[in-house]
N, C-alpha and C positions, 0 to 999 in steps of 0.2 A: 412854805416855799421850798422847792427842791434845793439840795445843797450844791448842785452843779447843773449846767445846761445839758439837756438831752438833745443829741444830734439825731438826724433821721436814720431809720434803719436802712441798711444797704441790701438791695435786692438785685437779682439779675434782670436784664431787660426782657427776657422771655424764659419760660419753663417748658419742659417736655409736655406734650399733650397727655391727658389722662382719660380714663374710661368713665363716662357719666352713668348714672343710674344707681341709686341707693349707695352712694359712695361719698367720700370727702376729698377735697383738694388740699394738698399739703403745700404751703408756701414757705420756702426757706429764706432766711435773712441772716445777716451778721451785724455786729455793732461797730460803730465808729471806735477808733483806737482811743478816743477820749472818754468813752463810756464803758461800763461794766454791767454785769447782770444784776447787780444790786441797785442800779440807778432807775430801773423801771419795774412795774408790777404787772402790767397788762399791755395789750396791743389793740389798737383800733384798726378796723379793716373797711376799705371801700371797694365795692365791686360794681363795675358798669359793663354794659355790652359795648364792644369796641366800635362797631360800625354805626351805632345810633347815639351813643353816649347815655343811654337809658340806665338809670340806677336799678339794679336787680336784687338789692337786699330786701328781704321780707321786713316789713315795718311793724310787725307785731312782736311783743316781748315774750320771753319764756323765763320768768323769775326763778322757777323751780330749778332750772339748769344754769342760772346766772347769765342768761342771754338777754341783752337789751339792744333793740334795733329800731326803735320807733323813729329815730331821727334819720334813718336811711344809711347808717353805718353800724357796724358791729363793734360794740365796746365790751370791755372786760374779757376779751379773748386771751387765753393763757398761752404763753410761749413755752416750748419744750426744747431743752438743749440736746443736740445730737451727741450721742455717746462717742467718745474718742475724738471729738472735735471741740477745741477750747472756745471757739468764737463762731459757732454755727447753731442757729435756732430754727424752729419752724412753728407755724400756727396752722390750724386746720379749719377749713370752711366746709361745713356739711351741707347736704342737700336741703335740709330743713331751714337753712339760713337764707335761701334765695326764693324769690317769687316776683312776678311782674306786678306793676302798680295795679293793673286791672284784674290780677289774679288768674290770668289765662294760662299760666304755667307755674310749675313748682320745681325747684331743684335745678341742677345743671342740665343744659340742653345740648344734646349731641350736635356738633357742627357749628356751635357758637364760639366766637373768640371773645375773651373777657380781658378787661384791664383791671388789675388789682394794685392797690396802694396800701401801705402800712404806716401807722403812726404809733410811736411809743408813748406810754403814759406812766407817770410816777404815782398815780392814784387810781383806785378802783371805784366805780359807781356803786352806791349802796341802795339806791332807789328811794332815798328820802325826799328828794325834790325831782321835778321833771328833768328829763335828760337834756333838753335844750338849755335849760337854765344851768344845769350842772356843767355842761360842756363850756358854757360861757364863763362861768365863775372859776373854772379850774384850767383855763387855757394855758396859764403859765407853767403848768406841769406836763404839757404835751410837747413832743418834738414836732418838727415840721413833717409834712407828708413825704414819704419816700418817692423816688422816681417810679414810673409805671412799670409793672411786670405784666407781660402779655402771656396768656395761656389759653389753649384751646381744649374744650371738652369734646371728646369724640365718642362714637358709639362702639359697641362690642364688635371686634373683628374676629370672625370665625375662620377656620381653615380645615382642609381635609387632605390627608395623604392616604389614598386607598390601599396601597401595598402594605401599610402598617396598621390598617383598620382604624385610622385616626380620623375623626370627624367631630369637631367641637360643637357642631349644631345638634348632635345626637347625644342625649344623656346616657345612652347605652353603649357608647363607643368604648373601645378598649382603654382600660385604666393604665396609667403609668406604673401602678403598683403591681401589675400582672406581667409575667414573662410570657410573651406569645411566640409562636413559631412562624418564621417567614420562609416561604417556599421559593427561595431563589438564592443563587450565589452571586448574582450581579445586582446590586441594589440601585434601582432607578427610582429616584424620589421625585415623582411628579404629583402635583396637587393644585389646589385652588384656594384663593382667599375669597371671603364673602364679606362685603362692606355695605350691607343693605341699610343699616341704621344711619351711617354717615358716609355716603359715597365720595365725599370730597377729601377724605383722609387717605391719600394714595400711599402705596407701599414704596418705601425708599430702597431697602435692601434686605437680604435674608442670608442665612448661612446654616450649614450642617457640619457637625463634628461627630466622627465615629470613634468609639472607644472599644477596647477589648475588655474581657472580664476583669482584668487587673486595673482598670481605669486609666490605661495608657492610651494616648491619642494615636490612632492608626492613620486617620485621614481627616483633613479639614478642607472644606470648600473655600474658605475665606469669604469675604463679603461679595455676594452676587447682587448686582444692582438691577432693580426691576425697571422695566420699560414703562415710563410714565406717559407715553404718548400713544401706545397701542394697547396691548393686553396687559393691564397692570394686576390682574387677578389670577394669573397662573404662574407656576414655577416648575422647573424641571432641572434636576441635577443628577448626573450619572456618576456614581461612586467608581473610582478607578481601582479600588481594592477588591480583589476577588475573595468572597467570603468562604470560610472553610465549613464543610458539612459537619453539623453537630456542635459548632462553637457558639459561645454566648457573646453578644455584643450589646453596647449601649449607644444610643443616638441622641444627640442634642440638636434642637431646632430653635433658631432665634430669628426674629424679624423686627424691623424698625420702620416706622412710617416717616413721611416727610416732615411731620411735626414732633418727631422724636418719641412717639409712643412705641413701646417695645413689649413683646410678649413671646410666647412659645414654650417649649419645654427644654430649658437650658440651665436652670439654676442648679448649682451643686456646691454644697458646703457641708460643714459638720452637722447641721441641723436639717438640711433639706436636699433631696435629690429627685428632681422631677424629669430626669432623662428617661427615655423609653428603652426598656430592656427587651431583647428578643434573642431567639435561638435560630440559627440558620439550618435549613434542611434542603438537601438536594433531591430528595425523593419526589417522584411524580412529575418532575419537570421534563419538558420536551428535550430530547437529546437530538442534536443535528444528525440527519441521515447520511453524514459524510465526514471525512477527515480532511486535513490540510497536508499537503506534501510540498517539500522544498528540495533543492538540489542535493541536500544531504542524503536523500533516499534514492539517489540516481541509479542504484542497482536494481530497482524494480522496473519491470516491463511496462507498467502503467504510466510511467513518467516520461512519455514521449514528448510532451509539450514543455517539460521543465528544462530550462537552459542549465548549462554547467556552472559550477562555482566560478571557474575562470572567466567565462563569458559575462557573468554578472559583476565580477570585480572590474572587468573592462568598462562596464557601463554604470557602475556605482549604484547598484540596486539589488533587491532580493525578489525572486519570483516565487509566488505561492499559487498552488493548484488545488482546486476542489477535487476530491475523489470519493465516489460512492460505490460500494461493492455491488449493491443492487442498481442496475441501470434503468430503473423505472422513472417515469415522469414524476416530478415533484413540484409543489407549489409552496412558497414561503419565503420569508426574509432570512438570508444567511449573512451573518456579520462576522468579519475578520477582526480580531483584537490582537494587540501587540503589547509585549512587555520587554524589558531589557535588563542587562546584568548590572547596571549602575545602582539599582536598589534591590538586587537579588530577585528580580522578576516579580516584585510585589505589586507594582502598579500596572494596570491594564487599560488600554485606550483603544477605542474604535478607530480603525483605519480604512475600512472598506465595507460596503454593504451591497449585496447583489440580491435582486428580487427574481425568484423563479416563478413562472406561470406555466405549469404543466411542461417543464423542461427537464431534459436529462442533465443531471448535475455534472456528469463527466464532460459535457460539452461547454461548460462555463469557461470563458477565456481565462488564461492565466492572468493573475493580478501581480503587478510589479510595485513594490514599495520603494519609492525614490527618496524618502526622508531618512533612510538609515544612515548611520555614522560609521565611518571606517574604524575597525578594531573594536567594535562593541558587539556583544552577544545579544541575539534577539530570539524571543519565543513568540509563536503565533498560535492562536486558537480560533475555533469557529463556534458560533453560537446562533441558535434560532431566536428570532424576535417575532412574536405573534402579531396578528393584525391589531391587537389592542395594546401593544407595547411591552407585553410581558416577555421576559428573557428566560431562555432555557439554560441548561448546564453548559459551561464552557469546556469544549473538548480541545485539549492542548496538544500541539506537536511535542513529542518527548525530546527530540534532538534540537538543541539550540543552534542557531545559524549565525555565522560570523563572516563578514566580507572585509578584506583588506584591499582597498582601492589601489589601482595602478596609476590613476590620474586624478586631477582636481576637476571639480564640476561646479557649474552655476545652475541652480534649480529655480525656475520661475513659477508662475501660476499654472495650474492645470497640468502638472507633470512635464512642462517644457524644460528640457535639460540640455545645457551646452557643455560639451566635454572640452576642457582646456588641455588639448593634447600636444600642441606644438609651442615650444619656446615659452612655456609658462614659468615666469620668474617672480621672485619676491625678495628684494634686497633689504627691506626693513620690516619690522613687526613691532608696533608700539602699543602699549597700554596707556590710554590717555588719562592723566591725572593732573588736576589743576592745583599747583602749589604757588604761593606768592611769597616774595621776600619783603620783610619790613625791617628797615635799618633804624633802630631807635637812636635818638640823639644821646651822645655820650657813651654809647655801648661799643665795645670792641667787636662783638659778633652780631650777625644778623639774626632775625627771627623768621621762621618759616611757618606759614599757615596754609591749611588745605581747605579749599573752597568746596562746599557742598559734598555730594557723594559720587562725584563723577568718576567713572571707571569703565571705559570702553576701549575696544581695540580698533586701530586703524593700520592699514597696510596697502601698498601698491599692488595692483593686479594687472598683469600684462600677458600678452599672448599673440600668436600668429593665427589669422583667420583663414581657413580653407575648408571647402566642403568635405574634404577627407577627414576632418575632425568629427564628422557626423556620419560615420559609416553606416550605422543602422537606422538612420533617419529618425532619431529620437527628438531632435531639435525641430526639424521641419522636413518636409518632402517637397518634391517638385509641384505636386498638386496644390499645396498650400501657398506656393509662390505664384504659379501661373493660373490658378483658379479653375481652369477647364481641362478636362481630359484630352480633348482634341488638340489643345495647344501643347500639352505635355507630349503627345504622340508626335507632333510636328518637330519638336526639339529632339526627341529620341531618334527619329528617322534622319534628321539632319546630321546628328553626331555619327550615326551609323554609316551614312553615305560618305562622310568626310573622314572617317576613321579617327574621330576625336574621342579619346579615352581619358587621358590625364589633363591635357591642357585645354580645359573647357572654360575659356574666358567668360563666356556669357553666364554660365551657371555660377562661376566664382563671384562675379559681380553681384548677381541677384542674391546669392547666399550671404555675401558680405553685408549687403543692405539689410537683410533680415536680422543678422547678428547685431549690427549697430543699432537697429531699432529696438532690439531686445535689451541691449546694454544701456540705452539712453531713455528707456520708457519711464524712469522715475519710480518704478515699483521695487519693493523689497526683493532680494534674492537670497537663496540659501547657498552659501559657499561651503563646499564639501571637499576635504582633502585628507590624504592619509597622514599628513604631518601636523595640520592645525585642527582637525576635527570639523565639526559643523559650526558655522557662524552665520547669523542672520545679518545681512549687510545691505547697504545702498551704495551705488556707485556714483562718483562725481569725477569731474575733470577728465572726461573721456576724449581721447585724441587718437588719430590714425596716422600711420606712416606707411606709404607705399614702398614696396621692395623694388628698387630701380633695376637690379640685376635680372629680375624676372619680368621686365617690361610692365611693371605695376599690376601684374596679374594678382598678386597676393599683397595683403596689407597686414601690418601689425597694429595692435591697439594697446594703449596705456590708460590706466584709470586709478583712482584712489577709492578704497573700500572703507566704509565707516560702519561699525557695529551698531545695530538698532535695538536689539532685544535679546532676551535669554533664549537659547536654543531648546525650547520645550515643545511638546506636542501641541499644547494649547496655542502657542505662538505660531507653530507651523500651520495650524489650521486658520488662525487669525489672518496670516499673510497670504493664504491661498496656495500654499505648497502642496496641500492635499485637501480633499473634501470628502465628506460622508453624507450621502443623500438620506432623506428621511425614509423610515420604513413604510411599506405599503400597507394600507388598511383593507384592501380588497384584492382578491386574486382570481377574479371571475374570468373564465374562458368559455367560449361558445363553440359548439359544434353541431352540425346537422347529421342526424342518424336516420336509418331506415327502420321503421317499426311495423309490427303486424299484430292484429288480434284475430283469433279464429275461435269464436265462442258462440254459445247459444244466447240470443238476445230475447228478452221479454218485452212485451208491449209497454211503452213508456220509458224504456232504458235510454239514457243519454250516452250516445256513442263516445263523445268527447270525454265524458266523465270516466268511462271505462279505460280510456287511454291514459288519463292522468293517474288513475289508481295504479296502473301498472308501471308507469315510467317516471313519475314524480316522487321524490323521496320526502317531500314536505319539510325540507330543512333539517331532517334528522342527520345524525352523525354516522357516516359509513366510512370507517377506516380513516377518520380525520377529514373527510370531505362531506359537503352537502351538495345535492344535485337538484336543480329546479327546472321543471319543464316550462318554457316560456312561450312556446308557439307550436301549432300543428298545421300542416299544409299538405297539398298534393294528396288529398284523401280520395280513396276509392273503396266503395262498399260493394261487395259481391255476395248475393244471396244464393244459397244452394238450390232453393226452389223459387216459386213465384215471389217476387220481391214485395216487401211491405212498404208502406209509404214512410217518407222521412220528412220531418218538419224542422225548419231552420230557426235561427235565433230571432228572426223577424216575425215568427209565428206563421210563416208561409209553408204550404205543402210543396215539396219539390215534385213537379210533374213536367212531362214533356222534356224538351231539350233546353229550356231556358227558365230562369227564375230571377226575381229581383231581391236584392238584399241591400238595405241602407241606400237605396236610390241607384244602385249599380246593377247592371245586367251580367249574370254569370251563366256559364254553359254547363249542362250535365250531359255527359255522353252515354250512349247505349242504355237508356232507362228500362230495358227489358228485364235484365237480371242484375244490372250493375249500375251504381251511381258513381260517376267519376267527376269530381268537382274541379272547377277551374283552378289552375295553379296560382293565380293571383290572390286567392282567398286564403288568409291566415287566421286561424282560430285561436282565441285566448281562453283562459279558464272561465270567463263569464259567458261564453257562447255555448250553444248546444245544437246537437243533431239528434232528434228524438225519433225512435221507432214508433210509428203511429198505428200500425195494423193495415190490413188490406183495404181496398176501395169500398167493400161492403161493411167495413167497421168490425169485421170478425177478429176477435182476440185470439192470438196464437203465439207460440214460441217458434223462432226460426233460427237456424244456424247461418252465420254470415262470417265472411272474412274481410277484415278492414286493413288495407295497406295504406301507409302514410309516411311522410317525413316529419320529424319533430326536431325542434331546436332545444338543446339542453345547455343550461348554464351550470358550470361546475365551479365551486368556490370552497375555500378552506372553512371547515366548521369552526366557528368561534364559540368556545364554551361560555357558559353562564358564569356570573360572579359567584365565587365560592364563599359559603358562609362558615362551614366547619370542615375540618379535614383531620384524619388520623391515619397512622401507618400501622399495619398489623403484619405479623409474621405467621407463616404456616407451612405445612408439608402437603404436597400434592402429588397426583399421579394421573397419567393419561395412557390409554391403550388404543393404538390405531393400526390399521392395515396400511402401511406407508407405501406410497407410490414413489418411483424414482424422481429425484429432484424436488420432493415435497418439503415445504418449510414447516417443520414441526414446532418451531418457536411460535409461529402464528397460532397454531392450535392451542398452545398454552396461553398466549396473550388474550385471545378472544374468549377463552374459558372464564376469565375473570373480568371481562369487559362488560360494564353496565353503564348505560346512558339513559336515565329517565328524566322526567321533567323537573324533579326536585332532588335527585340523588345520583351519584356516580361512583364507579369503582374502576381502578386502573392497576395493571401490573407495574410495580416500581422496580423490582430487582428479582433476578433468578440466579440461584447458586446451588452448589453441592448436588449436582445431578448424577443419577445412575441410569444408564441405558441398558436394557435387557433385550436382546434380539438374537437371531440365528447367527452362528459363527460366519464370518465373512462380510456381514453387513457393514457398510462404510458410511460414516457420518462426518459432516463438516461442522465443527464447533468453533464459534467465534466469541471472543470476549471484548470488553470495552477497550483494551489496550492493543488489540490485534485486529486491524480492519479486514485482513484477508482470511483469517481463520486457519485451522489446521485439520487435516483429514485423519480420522481415527477409524480403525477396523476392529470389529468385535472378534475376540479370540475364542479359544476352545471353551473358556468359562462361560461364554454367552453374555458377558457383562463388560461395560465400560463405566469407569468411575471418574468423576471430576470433582474432587473435594476441595481443591486449592483455588478454584476459580470463583471469584466473588460476584462478578457482574457479567453474566452470560447474555449475549445479544443475538445469537443465532444458533439454531440447531437444524441442519438440513440433512435429510436422508438421501444418499447419492445412488445407492444400488448395492450389488453384491460383488465382492472381490473374487475374481477368478484366480485361484492359487497357481495355476500353471502359466498363465500369461501375465498376471499382475494387473490386468485391466479390470475396471469396474463395469459390470454388465447391468442393464436396466431391468432388474427383477423387483417385484414388490415383495414385502415381508412384514411380519408382525413386529411391532415395537412397543415396549413398555418403558416409560420414563418416570422415575421417582425424582423429586426435587424439593428444595426449600424455596420459598418465595416471600416477597414483601408486596403487599397491595396497599394502595392509598384509597381510602373510602371517605366520602364526604357528602355534604348537602349543598344545594344551591340556594342563593337568596331569591325569594319569590317576590317579584315586584307587584 
């Protein structure tokens, strides 16, 4: 008999889920404070399926491994003490221990929930008698059964992160032991989870942590909670840290399910590091074809649309303008990103995205950033986002911008901003902290306790309401109040007829109603002031007081502001103070053009096919675009001699003035030497017009002219998924007879441009150029830091050398300088250019 009573093992009511399949489930327990490890020798285990109560322990013994289970419980299970824990043990239940009564399954089943109970035993079974008899005879040496511990067996959860070449479904995916190269400076971590084995195991949250080469944390996403009601199998996180070209980083990825199963590549200790290591490379990424300009560059003639710093401080904003040196039409997503001086411009956030579809970049309207804070330095950059979400190099404005506001403002949703211009007062400003007094009995002094972590600001907000506080109509305009242009015109004419300029009672009343609706809408507001900074608030206790001396034309308002949240960019976006639309995935534009073929046709030639061969690019890449011919119409075929017969798609010979096609009657005009088809008829690639020969069936070749209109679809060429990529350096040379205004950079670019079905090559960088030409030849040379470029003239040596420019973006031949007048005259000349270059070569994944 045992020397003391065994108390039940102490188990948790549930355990984190574990992955089933050739694995074991580890169940942790502790002992009662009245027992020690010497009081028991083994553990008995009961396992049943939760929703049916069915016993799932295999009822066959394995004496060789000291496993006895014929009674439906596992006996002789050995407990292991957890290192560094005085009173924590575990037992392991292996796949081989479980099976249904009918033998229809074996091991842990993904998706099943199990109930497990433990019982401590002071004696081990030796197999001398039957287990049932042994259990009955030795019951005094057993503890009671523990409470139930619930655990779920789940299936393998795979995940993929394409930008990191991670796909756990693929055995050939990148190993974490290898250092790969990531061709981006802005890391967008988009990917998917795959839960095919157990779809019921939803993702609860995930996180990313970025480290530098010294294992210092650069950025952490924190826990990002998955949407359990919509798409639970996708994730997307944009790193705010702009990566440095050539730098090495490490990334940790961790996820957890609703039943606490966790995985990823996040473990890091003295024995194991499964984080993913990569090197950042900026080569071969798309560079935006433009720069950003602010009022700091107001000495430039191109900044006609940029307001002055004083005007922007008057309205509490910063204006940003897109500018492209080449005024060509462009298609693509252009994203404006922002950083500030509070973290030394390390964190970048998207603030605006504009989608161009064959538009002149210089005509893009100025963007105003209303979420800026007074007295803080800001930098802005522009970045290309491709139609598949890849990001190019961030081109940053070199001059930081600072605005020191003249007034306070209230910013609402969708950039609706109210300037607090008149009588804006604040007589208190309080940090709300909840402290309580406790007066102990018999104590001379009181005790103070602080409740929770409360720490927010409250202050009164007052001001005078007048439409003159909104001079530039940033809060509202008359159209937003009166809804119809005709009504606006009526009021305008009435004021003009009655010489009403300042004392517009009607508009003051309507403007006041608009302001009060804004203050009382219950939405969060961003309070911006030069003295308090930016504070996210909500207003309460809003009251109005009419000014009696002005016959109640003007009202003053009072309110109390309560701080709601931290003034961060994430919260600004959360509360709707700014928004960034999604990038476009297609940039298709359509235009109708006039086309003509004037060729010799053979008998059997398809006229439509000849047109497609000439005007359709078949989805190939032409300077970053692909062009697709989607329709042909208004066709006229003119033969030089006696016309041959033409057969249409319905297999009908076109004769006379009329013919039928798909049950419709169409007209053919002047069938003597010309077929002119009805303008209602549009042909597609599956249609045909075949040259059939003359009426006697004589085969011959005939020259004909085909005039037509064709519909052309133009879209950005989306490259294929890259499999391998390397960067190589070399020296090159071109020799051309240059025409005035000829872009010689394009000559070099397309010299190294290759786009095949399985291979590509691109010019990544151009540097250290030498230009040899006739004295007086003038060239415009542009680098990445200078959007306008600088004109250089070849001297008596016949050479221009640029050894200190590392990233040349433009070389244009302008003409020949006239020494007497100083003007550049449009003469052609021979040009030889020597240069160093970097090219990116690679292969595509073939599906």
